[in-house]
C-alpha atoms as one frame of an Amber mdcrd trajectory, in Angstrom:
protein
 100.153 104.260 118.262  99.230 107.969 117.531 102.024 110.391 117.696 101.515
 114.007 118.465 103.971 116.655 118.917 102.974 119.131 121.729 105.011 122.752
 122.290 104.375 123.655 125.982 106.236 126.371 127.626 109.087 125.429 130.387
 106.294 126.791 133.147 104.662 123.669 132.673 107.081 121.303 131.625 107.328
 119.612 135.320 103.468 119.770 136.040 102.900 117.942 132.370 105.900 115.452
 132.641 104.043 114.465 136.225 100.974 113.896 134.752 101.972 111.666 131.772
 104.350 109.423 133.635 100.638 107.914 135.106 100.326 106.574 131.937 101.743
 102.988 131.089 104.944 102.291 128.800 102.115 100.271 126.997  99.634 103.494
 126.615 102.310 106.054 126.151 106.087 106.562 124.968 107.247 109.591 125.416
 110.432 110.497 122.835 112.631 114.179 123.214 113.749 115.948 120.401 116.626
 115.093 122.189 116.349 111.736 122.748 119.367 109.221 120.511 116.680 106.901
 118.655 114.567 110.065 118.049 117.768 111.527 116.160 118.904 108.731 114.607
 115.221 108.269 113.245 115.199 111.389 112.002 118.698 111.524 110.420 117.767
 108.056 108.154 113.926 109.782 107.189 116.099 112.807 106.135 118.978 110.929
 103.828 115.882 108.832 102.647 113.591 111.869 101.638 117.213 113.511 100.322
 117.437 110.300  98.052 114.176 110.136  96.745 114.303 113.963  95.656 117.480
 112.834  93.549 115.028 110.044  92.085 118.214 107.729  92.450 116.159 104.645
  94.237 113.114 103.947  91.959 109.834 103.952  93.213 107.475 100.405  93.069
 104.101  99.914  94.503 103.402  98.189  97.542 102.124  95.494  95.168 105.402
  94.754  92.995 107.538  95.463  96.631 105.402  92.072  97.916 105.440  90.381
  94.915 109.791  91.170  95.392 109.436  89.932  98.958 107.584  86.512  97.650
 109.594  86.080  94.936 113.066  86.632  97.505 111.973  84.457  99.916 110.321
  81.420  98.317 113.605  80.718  97.256
């Protein structure tokens, strides 16, 4: 799925929500900034970013990660 962020005035909120509800859950997922799952993901992402900035976690390439995973699970 693709993600967009919308900023809209309170005056159109009800009409916009009604329109968005016409789409199936398969085609559209609405996450508000107050959603607990959204806030948890945001917090986890900030934590990961802070660790990255402090350089406590070594960075590896996707290929290296795949090699490590294959070695781990092939035992």
